[in-house]
N, C-alpha and C positions, 0 to 999 in steps of 0.2 A: 520362456527360454531363459537360461542363465548365461550371462555374459562374463567371461573370465577376466576382462579388463576393459578399459575405456576404448582402446583401439579396436577390440573385437566388437564392442557395442556399435561404434561408428561405422564399421565395415558391414555389419549384418542388419542394421536397423535404420531405414531411411528417415524415420521421424527424428532420430537422434543425430543422424548425419546432418540434416538440415539445421537442427538446433545448434550444433557445433559451428556450423558455418556462419549463422547470424550472430553467434556469441563472439565472433572475431571482430564484429563491427560495433563500435560504441553507439549507444542509442538512448541517451538521456532524453527526457521530455524536452521538446522544442528543438532538438538536434537530431532529428530522425532522417534527414535528407539522405545520408549515406546508405542507411539500411533500406530506405524506400527505393533509392536508385538501384541498389543491388537486386531487390525483388522485382522491380520493373524489368530489368534486363534479363533476369532469370525467366520471367514469364514469357518475354519475347523469344528467348532461346528455346522455350518449350512450345512455341507456336500457339500461345494462349492470347486471347484478347485482353488487353490491359490498359487502364486509364490511370493517370496520376494527376491529382488536382494541386492547387496552389498551397494547400496545407500538407502536401506529401502523403495524403491518404491514397490508397490504392483500391481499385476495383479490378479483379481478375475473373474472367468468365471462361468456363469450360462447358462445351456442349454435353448434352445428355448422352449416356452410354446407349448402345443399341437396344431398342425395345423400350426405352424410358423417355423418348422424346415428347410423348403426349402428357407426361406428368408435369405438375406445377414446379417451377424452379424453387430452389432452397438457397438461402444465404448462410454461409459460414463466416463468422466474424471474430476478429481478434485485434489486439492493439500492438503497435510497433515499439512503443517506448517502455522503459523499465525504471523502477525506483533504484537510485544509486546510493547505497549505504555501504560503508566499509568498516571493518573492525578497527578499534582504537589502536593506533600505532602502525597500521598497515598502509603501505604506500601503493596507491592505485589511482591513476588518472582516468576517470570515466569518460573523458572526451578524447582520449588517445589509445588507451590500453585495451587489448582483448581480455575477455574474462578467462580466468583459470577454471578448467573443468576437472573434477575429480570423481572417480567412481569407487565406491566402497560397497561391495556386494550389490544390493538392489538400489542403493541411494546415490544419486548424482548431486553434487554440490560444488562449491568453490573451496571446500576445506575450511569454511569459516572466515575466509578472507573478505568477501564482498557478497552482496546480493547476487543470486544466480541468474535472475532475469527469466526464470521459467514463467513468472508472471510478467508478460504473457507470451514469452518466446516459444513456449511449448505449444501454444495454440497456433501460432504462425507455422511452426514446423509440421504439426498435424495436417493443417490445410495444404501445405506444400506437398506432402507425401501423397495426399489424395489427388491433388491437381496433376501430378506427373504420372500417376498409375493408370494406364489405359485398360487394365483388366477389371476394374471395379464396376459395379452396377449402381447407378445413381441418376436422379433427375438432372436437369440443367443446373449447374452450380455457379453461384456468384460468391466470390470470396472478397470481403471488404475488410481491409486492414487500415486502422486509424492511428492518428498521432495524438500526443499530449493527453492520453487517458489518465495518466498518473498525476496530472496537474490540474487542468480545468476542463478536460473533455472537449476542447475547442475543435479538435479534428473531427470527432463524431458529430458535433453540433453543426459543422460546416458541410457535411456530406450533402451533395445535391439530391433533391427528391427524385430526379430522373435516374439515379443509380438503382432505385428500388423497383424491380419489375415483379416482385412477389411480396406477399405478406408474411412469409415464414422465415424465421431466423433461428439458427443455432449459434449461440455465443459460446466461445471456447475458453472462457476466462474464470471458470470455477476451480476450486482446489480440493474437492473431495469426490472420490469416484463412486460413492454410493448415494449421492444426492443429485437432485435436479432442481435448479433454481427457477422460480416462476415470478420473481419480482425482486426489486432492489431499492435501496433507499436513495434519495437525493441528498445533496450536500452543498456546502459552500465554505470557503475559507473565511476566517475572521482575524483581522489584525488590530490589536490594541497597542497604541503607542503613548508613551508618557515623556514629556520634555524633562530630561534629566538635568539636575544641577550638580556641580562638582566642587570639591575642595582639594587643597593641597594637604597631604598628610603632615601632621605635626611631628616634631622630633620626639624621640623616646618611645615610639610605638613599634610594634613588630607586625609583619604580614605573613599570613599562612594561607595556602590554597586548600580549600575544602572540596573534595571530589566525591561524588556518588557515581559508581559505575559497576560493570559486570552484570548488568541486567539483561534479560532475554529480549525485551522489546517486542516488535511485531507489528502487524497491520492494525491501524487505528480503528478499523471497522470490524473486521472479521475476528480480531483477537481481543476486542475491548471487554469481552465477557470472560476472559480466561483468568482473571484475578492477578495479572502481572503487575509488578512494581513499576512506578513511573518516576524517572529520575528527577524531573523538575519538581514534581509534587513532594518528593521526599526531601529534597534540599530546602524547599520552602518550609516544610514542617519543622525541619531541624533548625533553620534560622529563626523561626518563630519561637521555638523552645529557648534558643540561646538568648534572644533579645529580652526575654522576661527576667534574665538574671545578669546579663553582661552588657557592657557598653562597647559597641564596635561599629565600624563602618564597613562598607562593601565596595569592592571593585571588580571589574571584568566578569560580570555574570554571563554564563553561557550554558545552554542546555538544549539537547535534541538537535536534529539536522533537517527534519522534514515534517511538515504538519500531518502527513498521512502515516507516520510511523510513531509508535509509542516510544518515547525517549529512553535510550539505554544509558545515558550518561549526562551529568551536569556538573559544572564547576563554578566556584565563586571564590574570590580572594577576600579574606577577613583581615581587617586592620584593627589592632586592639592593644591594650596595655599588657606588657609581658608578664605582669603578676597574675594575670588570669589564664595563662597558657595551660597549666596543668588541670585547672578546673574545667576549662573548655574541652580539653582532651577527654576528661572523664565523662562529661556530659555527652559528647559525641559517641563515645564507646558504649555508654548505657543505651543511647538511642539506637545505635547499630544492633545491639543484642536483642532489643525488643522487636525491631523491624525484621531481623533475620528469621525470627520465629513466625512472624506473620507470612513471610514469603518464602519459607524454606522449601516448599514444593515447586512453586512457579519460577523462583529466582534463587537457586542455591548458590550462585556465585556473586551475590550482592556484596559490594564492598564500599566502605567509607574510609577515606584517608584525609589526614591533615598533615601537610608538609610545608616547611619554610620556603618562601620564595622572596625574590627581590621586591623591595617596596615599590608599588606602582607610582607612576608620576602623578596620577590624580585618582581620587576616590569619589564615590557617590556621596552627596551630602546626606546627612541624617534623615532629612525628609524624603529624599528619593530612595534611600535604603529601605525605609519603612514602606514606601509605596510598592517597591519591588516585592517585599514579603507579603503585603496585604493582597496584591493581585493574585499571587499564587494561592494564598489561603482561601480566597473567595471565588476563584475561577471554577465554573461548573464543569469540572473535568470528570469524565467517566460516563456511566450509563445514566440516562435520564428517565426513559420509559421502556417498558417491555410490551411485546405483543402477546397477550395472554393465550390466545387460541393456538398460536404456532410455537410458543415458548421461546421466541427470539427477541433480540434487542430491537426496539422501535426507534429510539432516538438516543444520541450520545454526543459528547464533545471531547476532543483530544487537544490538550495544550502541547503542541509538537515542537515548538521552537521558542527559545528565549535568547536574546542577544542585544548588544548595544550597537546602534548604527547612527552615525552623524548626530550624536548628542541625544538620541532617543532610545528609551528602553522599549524593546519590541517584544510582544507576546503574540505568537501566531498559532492559531488553532484551526481545527476542522470540525464543523458541525454536520451531523448526519441525522436524517430522519426520512421515513417514507411520507411523512405529513409536512407540507409546507408550513402549516400553522405551528407545528412543534419546532421546526427549524428556526422560525422567526422568534418563538418564545425564548429559545436558548440564546439567540443573538441579542434579544432585549435584556436578558439577564446580564450579559457581558456589558451591554451599553449602560445599564443602570449603575453597575459597579464602576465602570470607567468614569462616569459623570461624578460619582461620589469621591473618587480618588484623584480626579484631575487628569484623565486621559482622553484620547480620541479613539473612535472605533470606525473601521470600514469593513465592508464585506467584499469578497471577490471570488472568482472561479466557481460560480454557482452552476449546478447541473441538476436536471430533473429526476424525479423518481420514475422507476419502471413499475407501473401499477399492476398488482396481482390480478390475474384473470383466471378464475378457478378451473374453467373447462376449455379445452381446445383440442382439435384433432392432433396437433403436433405433440402435445403432452400425452395424449392417449397412446399414440404409437410408441413414444419413447418409453412409457411405463410398461407396455406389453412386451416390447423387445427386451428390456432389462430382465423382466421376469422369465422370459424364455431362455435367454442366454445364461443367466446366473442363478436362476432358481430362487430368487428373493425379490422383495418389493423395494423399489427405490424410494428414498425419503424425499418428499417435496418440501421446499422451504422458500421463504422470502429472505434475501440476503441483506445483512446490515453492512452494505458496502455499495459503492456506486458501480453500476454496469452500464455499458453504452446503449443497451436496448432502450433505456429511458430517453436517450437523445433521439432515437428513431421513431418513437411512438407517435409523435405529431406529424411525421412525414409518411406514415404507412397506415392506411385505413384497415381496421380490424387486425392489427398485428398479432400474430401468434409467435411467441418466442420462448425458448428455454435456454438455460446455460448449464453446461457440463464441463468436466475437466478432471485430470488425474490428481492424486494425492500430492500436494505440494505444501510443505509446512514452513512456518516462520517467514511468510511473505513480508517484504520490506525490512528484513533484517539480514545481517551477514551469515546467519545460520540457516538461511533458506535452503531447503533440500527437496528433491523431487524423487518420487518412486518410479523406477523404470518399469516394473511389472504393472503398476497401476496405469502408467501411460499406455502400455500395450493393451490393457483392458479397455480403456476409454477409446482407443483407436478402433478396436474390434466392435465396440458398442456403437460408435458413430457410423461405421460402415454398414452395420446391420440396420440402423435407423434409416439411412439413405436408401437402402435397398427396399425397405418396406413402405416408403412414402408413396401416396397416390399422386 
C-alpha cells in the first residue's frame, strides 16, 4: 500500500501508529521507565498479562488463538531504548523532546535531525500490533521488551529465568528484510585514560580550531565493513602529519559521541606560531584532497576546516599532545578478523569517543567478536599500547555472543515460509553486532532463535531511515511464521 502522507500512514497502519506513539516518549538507555510504564498500562488496557521488573523490562503474554492452544509458545523480543545521536547544530533534548517523524514516499526518518529510534522501536511496534489483533492465528505469545540494550544489555542479562516457558525466540532487531540472523557477536566497552598535563599558552602564538565533520557515521558493528571514514582517526592522521613539520600544542580534543557509533565529527584546537599558518593551511588542504578521493563514495560530504578561535586558558603539554596523537595512530580501530565461510566480520574495534574529563584524556571504544578469545586479544592490544604510552585501561559493559546453531526447527520454518511468500531464498548470517539472544542462551536449554526485521539504514546516525514497505513485508512474514509453527 502507498501512503500519501504521514497522517495517512498513522491512520491506516497500526504498526506505524504504535511507533509514532512510543516516539513521543524519550527513551535513552537507562531512562526507559516512562516508555516501560506506557507499555505496561497499554497492556493492562488491552487485558493482557504483563509483568514489569526492577530494570523496567516487560513480559507481556497473550493466549493462543483458537485452535493453537496445543502448540508450543513463542517469544517475540525487542528492546525499549535507542541510540541518541543528533546532527551537528541541531537542538534536541533526548530526555525531554519527542522525535520528529517525516515521511518521504516510502521512507520514514527524522529528516536528518536525530536518530529515528527504529532500532528497535519498530520491533516494539510490530509486537504491539500483533498483541492487540484478535483475528490473528498464533501459538501462545510471550513478548519480552528489555532495557539498556544499546549500552550494556543489563536489562536482558537481568531477565528472570522464570520468564522463559519456551525455548523459541524471534528477535525483532535486525535491519534487512531478506536476511535471517542465526548468531551474533559478543562485545565489551574499553576505556583508556591518560593523566594529562597542561601548560599556559605563551604570548605571540595563535589558536585555530581544526574540525573534521560531514561524515556518514553509522553502527559500529553492522557498518564497520562499509569503508566509511572515521573522524577521530582522520584527525589523528592529520595531526601526525602536521607534527612531522610544525611545532604546535593541542587543546580541547573532542571526537564522537557514543562508542557504538562510528564518529562523524572530531575537533581539536591547535596553538602555534603565526608564521606557520599558511603552511599549515596548505598541509591540511592537501590532506583533505587526498582523503576525499579515498572516501568519495562512502562520505561525499567529508569536510576539514581551520578557523581562528579565542586562545584557550590552558593547553595540553607537548608530552600529552604527543600521547594523544600516538594513541589514535596505534589504536586497533576497524576490522580485525573475518569469518571466511560466511563472508562476514568476526572481530573489530571502534574508537567511538575522545574527550577530556577531570584532567584525563579519555578514549572509549567498543570491541566486538563472536569469540571471547578474540575480544580479549584486542583488549590486550589496547592494554599493551596503554602501558607503553603511560595510560590505564578498563573494560566494562560486557555481553555474551549468541552462538551460531546451524539447524533448528524454527530456522527451517522461517526459511520455508519466506520461500513460499516471496519466491526467493532468505540469506542466513551471523551478525557482527550484539543481539540479546546471547544474553538468554544460558537461561534457556536448547534455545532456538532467529532475528528478523525491516530495512533500516544508518542505524546510530541522524540519517537513520526506515522503509515502510519493508516493514509491511516483515509484518506479513512474521504473521505467516507464527501461523505455521507447531
